[in-house]
VOZA-718025 format. One record per residue (C-alpha): residue in one letter; chain; x, y, z. Coordinates in nm, 2 decimals, decimal comma, always signed. Example, Ala and Ser with C-alpha at 12.3 -4.5 7.8 and 13.67 -1.06 7.14 Angstrom:
# VOZA-718025
+-------+------+--------+--------+--------+
| marza | dofi |   east |  north |     up |
+-------+------+--------+--------+--------+
|     a |    A |  +1,23 |  -0,45 |  +0,78 |
|     s |    A |  +1,37 |  -0,11 |  +0,71 |
+-------+------+--------+--------+--------+
# end
This chain:
# VOZA-718025
+-------+------+--------+--------+--------+
| marza | dofi |   east |  north |     up |
+-------+------+--------+--------+--------+
|     m |    A |  +0,51 |  +1,31 |  -0,17 |
|     f |    A |  +0,79 |  +1,14 |  +0,02 |
|     f |    A |  +0,66 |  +0,90 |  +0,29 |
|     c |    A |  +0,94 |  +0,85 |  +0,54 |
|     g |    A |  +0,99 |  +0,69 |  +0,88 |
|     q |    A |  +1,13 |  +0,41 |  +1,08 |
|     v |    A |  +1,01 |  +0,06 |  +1,18 |
|     c |    A |  +1,12 |  -0,05 |  +1,53 |
|     d |    A |  +1,04 |  -0,31 |  +1,79 |
|     q |    A |  +0,87 |  -0,22 |  +2,12 |
|     e |    A |  +1,21 |  -0,14 |  +2,28 |
|     g |    A |  +1,30 |  +0,10 |  +2,00 |
|     n |    A |  +1,54 |  -0,13 |  +1,82 |
|     p |    A |  +1,53 |  -0,06 |  +1,44 |
|     l |    A |  +1,40 |  -0,35 |  +1,23 |
|     k |    A |  +1,63 |  -0,40 |  +0,93 |
|     g |    A |  +1,45 |  -0,55 |  +0,63 |
|     a |    A |  +1,09 |  -0,49 |  +0,75 |
|     e |    A |  +0,86 |  -0,50 |  +0,45 |
|     l |    A |  +0,61 |  -0,22 |  +0,39 |
|     d |    A |  +0,34 |  -0,33 |  +0,15 |
|     m |    A |  +0,18 |  +0,00 |  +0,05 |
|     w |    A |  -0,12 |  +0,10 |  -0,17 |
|     q |    A |  -0,33 |  +0,41 |  -0,23 |
|     c |    A |  -0,57 |  +0,57 |  -0,46 |
|     d |    A |  -0,48 |  +0,78 |  -0,76 |
|     s |    A |  -0,56 |  +1,15 |  -0,82 |
|     n |    A |  -0,92 |  +1,06 |  -0,90 |
|     g |    A |  -0,97 |  +0,85 |  -0,59 |
|     a |    A |  -0,96 |  +0,52 |  -0,78 |
|     y |    A |  -0,76 |  +0,21 |  -0,69 |
|     s |    A |  -0,58 |  -0,03 |  -0,92 |
|     n |    A |  -0,71 |  -0,39 |  -0,92 |
|     i |    A |  -1,05 |  -0,25 |  -0,83 |
|     f |    A |  -1,13 |  +0,00 |  -1,10 |
|     p |    A |  -1,08 |  -0,14 |  -1,46 |
|     s |    A |  -0,97 |  +0,21 |  -1,58 |
|     v |    A |  -0,67 |  +0,21 |  -1,35 |
|     p |    A |  -0,36 |  +0,01 |  -1,46 |
|     e |    A |  -0,29 |  -0,30 |  -1,26 |
|     f |    A |  -0,07 |  -0,24 |  -0,95 |
|     n |    A |  -0,07 |  +0,13 |  -1,00 |
|     l |    A |  +0,04 |  +0,31 |  -0,68 |
|     r |    A |  +0,11 |  -0,02 |  -0,51 |
|     g |    A |  +0,45 |  -0,15 |  -0,40 |
|     r |    A |  +0,65 |  -0,34 |  -0,15 |
|     f |    A |  +0,96 |  -0,18 |  +0,01 |
|     c |    A |  +1,21 |  -0,29 |  +0,27 |
|     t |    A |  +1,37 |  -0,08 |  +0,55 |
|     d |    A |  +1,74 |  -0,02 |  +0,56 |
|     e |    A |  +2,00 |  -0,11 |  +0,82 |
|     e |    A |  +1,85 |  +0,15 |  +1,06 |
|     g |    A |  +1,49 |  +0,04 |  +1,00 |
|     r |    A |  +1,43 |  +0,35 |  +0,79 |
|     f |    A |  +1,23 |  +0,39 |  +0,47 |
|     e |    A |  +1,15 |  +0,66 |  +0,22 |
|     v |    A |  +0,89 |  +0,60 |  -0,06 |
|     r |    A |  +0,82 |  +0,85 |  -0,34 |
|     s |    A |  +0,45 |  +0,86 |  -0,44 |
|     i |    A |  +0,17 |  +1,12 |  -0,50 |
|     v |    A |  -0,05 |  +1,28 |  -0,23 |
|     p |    A |  -0,37 |  +1,07 |  -0,23 |
|     v |    A |  -0,71 |  +1,24 |  -0,24 |
|     a |    A |  -1,03 |  +1,20 |  -0,05 |
|     y |    A |  -1,28 |  +1,00 |  -0,24 |
|     e |    A |  -1,64 |  +0,88 |  -0,23 |
|     i |    A |  -1,72 |  +0,52 |  -0,19 |
|     p |    A |  -1,93 |  +0,41 |  -0,49 |
|     r |    A |  -2,30 |  +0,47 |  -0,40 |
|     e |    A |  -2,43 |  +0,19 |  -0,61 |
|     g |    A |  -2,23 |  -0,08 |  -0,43 |
|     p |    A |  -2,33 |  -0,26 |  -0,11 |
|     t |    A |  -2,12 |  -0,03 |  +0,12 |
|     g |    A |  -2,26 |  +0,28 |  -0,04 |
|     q |    A |  -2,61 |  +0,15 |  +0,00 |
|     l |    A |  -2,55 |  +0,06 |  +0,36 |
|     l |    A |  -2,41 |  +0,40 |  +0,44 |
|     r |    A |  -2,70 |  +0,58 |  +0,28 |
|     a |    A |  -2,95 |  +0,35 |  +0,46 |
|     i |    A |  -2,80 |  +0,45 |  +0,80 |
|     g |    A |  -2,80 |  +0,82 |  +0,69 |
|     s |    A |  -2,43 |  +0,86 |  +0,65 |
|     h |    A |  -2,23 |  +1,03 |  +0,37 |
|     t |    A |  -2,00 |  +0,81 |  +0,16 |
|     w |    A |  -1,67 |  +1,00 |  +0,18 |
|     r |    A |  -1,33 |  +0,87 |  +0,29 |
|     p |    A |  -1,04 |  +1,11 |  +0,38 |
|     a |    A |  -0,71 |  +1,08 |  +0,19 |
|     h |    A |  -0,50 |  +0,80 |  +0,32 |
|     i |    A |  -0,23 |  +0,54 |  +0,26 |
|     h |    A |  -0,28 |  +0,17 |  +0,33 |
|     l |    A |  +0,00 |  -0,03 |  +0,47 |
|     t |    A |  +0,08 |  -0,38 |  +0,58 |
|     l |    A |  +0,41 |  -0,42 |  +0,76 |
|     r |    A |  +0,59 |  -0,75 |  +0,81 |
|     h |    A |  +0,90 |  -0,87 |  +0,97 |
|     e |    A |  +1,01 |  -1,22 |  +1,07 |
|     n |    A |  +0,91 |  -1,31 |  +1,43 |
|     f |    A |  +0,67 |  -1,01 |  +1,46 |
|     h |    A |  +0,30 |  -0,98 |  +1,41 |
|     p |    A |  +0,21 |  -0,82 |  +1,08 |
|     l |    A |  +0,05 |  -0,47 |  +1,11 |
|     t |    A |  -0,22 |  -0,36 |  +0,87 |
|     t |    A |  -0,32 |  +0,01 |  +0,90 |
|     q |    A |  -0,40 |  +0,33 |  +0,72 |
|     i |    A |  -0,23 |  +0,67 |  +0,76 |
|     y |    A |  -0,43 |  +0,99 |  +0,73 |
|     f |    A |  -0,33 |  +1,35 |  +0,69 |
|     e |    A |  -0,37 |  +1,63 |  +0,94 |
|     g |    A |  -0,62 |  +1,89 |  +0,83 |
|     g |    A |  -0,74 |  +1,69 |  +0,53 |
|     e |    A |  -1,09 |  +1,69 |  +0,40 |
|     w |    A |  -1,32 |  +1,44 |  +0,58 |
|     v |    A |  -1,04 |  +1,35 |  +0,83 |
|     d |    A |  -1,28 |  +1,45 |  +1,11 |
|     d |    A |  -1,58 |  +1,27 |  +0,96 |
|     d |    A |  -1,47 |  +0,95 |  +0,79 |
|     c |    A |  -1,78 |  +0,76 |  +0,68 |
|     v |    A |  -1,63 |  +0,43 |  +0,80 |
|     g |    A |  -1,48 |  +0,57 |  +1,13 |
|     g |    A |  -1,13 |  +0,45 |  +1,05 |
|     v |    A |  -0,95 |  +0,77 |  +1,16 |
|     k |    A |  -0,78 |  +0,75 |  +1,50 |
|     d |    A |  -0,57 |  +1,04 |  +1,64 |
|     d |    A |  -0,25 |  +0,82 |  +1,64 |
|     l |    A |  -0,30 |  +0,74 |  +1,27 |
|     v |    A |  -0,29 |  +1,11 |  +1,15 |
|     a |    A |  +0,03 |  +1,24 |  +1,02 |
|     k |    A |  +0,14 |  +1,59 |  +0,92 |
|     l |    A |  +0,18 |  +1,66 |  +0,55 |
|     e |    A |  +0,46 |  +1,91 |  +0,53 |
|     k |    A |  +0,49 |  +2,12 |  +0,21 |
|     h |    A |  +0,84 |  +2,20 |  +0,08 |
|     d |    A |  +0,82 |  +2,48 |  -0,17 |
|     d |    A |  +1,17 |  +2,64 |  -0,16 |
|     p |    A |  +1,31 |  +2,59 |  -0,52 |
|     s |    A |  +1,66 |  +2,50 |  -0,38 |
|     d |    A |  +1,49 |  +2,24 |  -0,16 |
|     y |    A |  +1,31 |  +2,06 |  -0,44 |
|     r |    A |  +1,59 |  +2,09 |  -0,69 |
|     q |    A |  +1,82 |  +1,90 |  -0,45 |
|     r |    A |  +1,57 |  +1,61 |  -0,48 |
|     g |    A |  +1,58 |  +1,65 |  -0,87 |
|     l |    A |  +1,23 |  +1,79 |  -0,88 |
|     d |    A |  +1,08 |  +2,08 |  -1,08 |
|     e |    A |  +0,81 |  +2,16 |  -0,83 |
|     p |    A |  +0,72 |  +2,17 |  -0,46 |
|     y |    A |  +0,67 |  +1,84 |  -0,28 |
|     y |    A |  +0,54 |  +1,71 |  +0,05 |
|     i |    A |  +0,70 |  +1,50 |  +0,32 |
|     v |    A |  +0,50 |  +1,27 |  +0,56 |
|     n |    A |  +0,70 |  +1,12 |  +0,85 |
|     y |    A |  +0,55 |  +0,83 |  +1,04 |
|     d |    A |  +0,72 |  +0,57 |  +1,26 |
|     f |    A |  +0,58 |  +0,22 |  +1,32 |
|     v |    A |  +0,63 |  -0,02 |  +1,61 |
|     l |    A |  +0,59 |  -0,40 |  +1,56 |
|     v |    A |  +0,50 |  -0,64 |  +1,83 |
|     p |    A |  +0,69 |  -0,97 |  +1,86 |
|     a |    A |  +0,50 |  -1,29 |  +1,78 |
|     r |    A |  +0,50 |  -1,51 |  +2,09 |
|     e |    A |  +0,55 |  -1,88 |  +2,06 |
|     e |    A |  +0,26 |  -2,08 |  +2,18 |
|     v |    A |  +0,36 |  -2,29 |  +2,47 |
|     e |    A |  +0,19 |  -2,63 |  +2,51 |
|     v |    A |  +0,11 |  -2,70 |  +2,87 |
|     a |    A |  +0,07 |  -3,06 |  +2,98 |
|     l |    A |  -0,19 |  -3,12 |  +3,26 |
+-------+------+--------+--------+--------+
# end
């Protein structure tokens, strides 16, 4: 999967050097630094945008997963009569000097559980299209031996306002 997009300010100006701190689960629905069986910092990384505020990150397509039933969150969800499934998603925190950081998740259109997330995290504007590219000439141009997916998503950061002290 190639996760691509652009980071801009509210006026549409690209933000060069914006940092994307990205993490996701593996193909079994497990996260590094949480599950001891997953290598530390697996599928986690920090990336910066180019001169035009653009980014492209190569990863895997994450999967839907079940929150562990034995843990407190699983117990709470069961107690309120909810299932314990999360749709596939990517976690991100975006940072740029003089802008408020943005922490969010991006989900995939048509994905399993995207319409019934157990924690209610899915919002329409956080759902992106996962486009499959299966033409051999297309994936060979990227140096791949098999089809791949592209997800495009653009982010807007809000400027941090200086606090003004008012003397009365």
